N, C-alpha and C positions, 0 to 999 in steps of 0.2 A: 037553471043557472047553478053552477057549483059554488060551494062555500068559498073557494079561492077567489072567484070573480066577485061574489057578494062582498067579501072583505075588501078587495081592491077598490070597488066602486063605492063602498061605504066610506072609505077613507077619503076618496076624491070628493065626494059630496060633502063630507064634513069640512074639508078645507075650503071648498067653494063657498059654503054657507058662512064660514068664519070670515073670509075676506070681504064678502058682500055685506055682512053685518057691520063691519068696522070701517069700511072705505070712507064714510062721511067724515071720520076723524081727521083725515088728511086733506080733504077738499074744502071743507067749510071753515070759515074764520073762527077764531077763538070765541068771539062774542056770540056766535050762534050755537056753540056746543058747550059753553060753560054751564056748570051745575053748581048748586048751592051745597056746601059742606054741612050747613045747618040741618038740611033734610036727613042726611046720614046720621048725624048726632041725635036728632029727635027719634029716629027709628031705633037706634041703639038704646036710648033711654027707656023705650017702651018694652024692651025685652025683659024676660025674667032674669033675676040676679044670677042664677046659675049659668044661663046662656051668655050673659055679659062677661062673667068670669072666664068662660071658655074662650070667648073671642079675645079678651085682653091677654090671656095666656099665650095665644098664638101670635098676637101682635108683638108682645114682648120678646118672643123668640125671633121673629123676622127683623124687628128693629130693636137692637140692644142698646141704643143710645139713651143715656139717662140725663144728659145735659145738652143745652144748645151748643152748636158748633159752627164755626165759620168755614165757608168753602170758597176756594179761590181758583181751582184748576178745572179745565174741561167744562166750563160753565155753559149751561143752556138756560133758556127762560121759557116758562110755561106757555106764554102767548105767542112765542116765535118758533116753537118746537115743531118741526115737520119731518116727514119720512126721509131717511137717508139710505134707502135701498135695503134696510133690514126690516121689512114690513111687519112680520109677526111680532118682533120685539117692539117696534114702534107702536102698533095698535094696542098691545097689552099695557104699555106704560101710559099712552096718551089717554086712555079711557079713565084713568085715575087722576092725571095731572089737571084735567079740566075742572076739578073741584077746588083748585087753588087759584089765587089771583094771578093775572097774566104776567106780572113782573116778578113772580117768585123765581129765584135762581135755583138750579139743582145740578148735581153731577151724576152722570150715568155711565155705565159700561155694558155693552152688549157682547154676547158670546159666552164661552166657558171660562170663567175667571177663577184662577187657582191661587191668587195672592190677595192680600188685604190692601185696599187702596189707602193712600195717605190721608184722605179726607172722606167724610160720609158720602157714599155713592150708592145709587140704585142699581141693582144687578140681580142675576138669577141664581148665582152660586157663590159659595164662600168656603174657604178651608176650615176644617174643624181644628181650630187652634185657640189659644188664649188671646184675648184682646183683638177680637175680630169684629168689634162693634161698628167699624166704619163700613162694613159690608151689610147694606140694608137690602134684604131679600124681597123681591117681588115675583109674582107668577108671570114670568116672561117666556116667550116662544111657546105659549100654551098649546097652540095648534099642533105642535109636534110632541111635546112632553106629556100632555094630558089627554091625548087621544086614546079612547078605549073602545073595545067591542064587548058586547054582552057575553059573559063567560057562561057557556051552556053546561059546563062540567063541574061537578062538586069537587071541593078541595080534596076530599077523601079518595076520590078516584084518580087523582093526578099521579103522574110518575114522580118519584123522588129524584129528580134530575135537574141540573142547571142547563137551560137552553139559551143560546145567544147567537145572534147573527149581526155582524157589523163590520165596519172598516177597521183595519189594524195597521195604521201607519206609524203609530207611536211605539217606541221601544218597550214600554211596559205592557202594551197589548200584545205585541209579538211574543214577549216572554211568557205571558199568560197562555197564549195558544200553544206554544211549544211545550209547556208543562202539562196542560190539561186536555189537549185535543183527543187523546186516546184514553182518557180517564172514564171508567165505566159509569160514573155519575154525572158526566158532562156531555152535552151535545153542543159544542162550540165550533163555529166556522167563520172564516173571514169571507166577506162578500166581494172583496177586491180581486179582480182577475189576475193581477200580477203577483199575488202572494202564493206561496207554494201550497199552503193548506187547501184541500179540496173545497171548491166553491159549491156548496149544496144549499139550495133555497128551502124554505119551509112555508107551507100555506099559512094564511093568517090564523085559522082556527087550530092549527097544529101547535101553535105557540101556547095554547091553553092546556 
């Protein structure tokens, strides 16, 4: 089997395992999946101080809120939160919500969010601007964004080149393609058939 097929089937298996592993979060009632936050706190307290500092530094980056805040819009409740057809987002957030009481309210936004919400909200992306503390980052849609293959090539042997394949419906992506498609340090192409730039695919391992 070629590396092309290995990469393709590796990704399919990865996604299948992900959904199979998390499916119970949607089907079982809250009372059966609830976990104790005390266990997490105890585990954290047993870690070396240096490790605790590293974790706290990351948490402070993801959650910049320094004071309690009221939320009033787009409310959901931990015990009643169920899949709304955005499965990967749902599973990634549900696995952490179960550590909180069932009546805990929260606000969330799924998808690529480029603005700062008016109130504290759980999401996967936020703009790099001042006063963006209402954007509380979680690792959402992880089955897509955190999928990796083992890199068999050392960094020193890689080409000094930007490689990109993706859809280019937005004006800024089209402008990027127009400017850099023929650049000697770029191998960038749109995968959408209706776009003028040549649709050239790349094998999985060629991306490395």
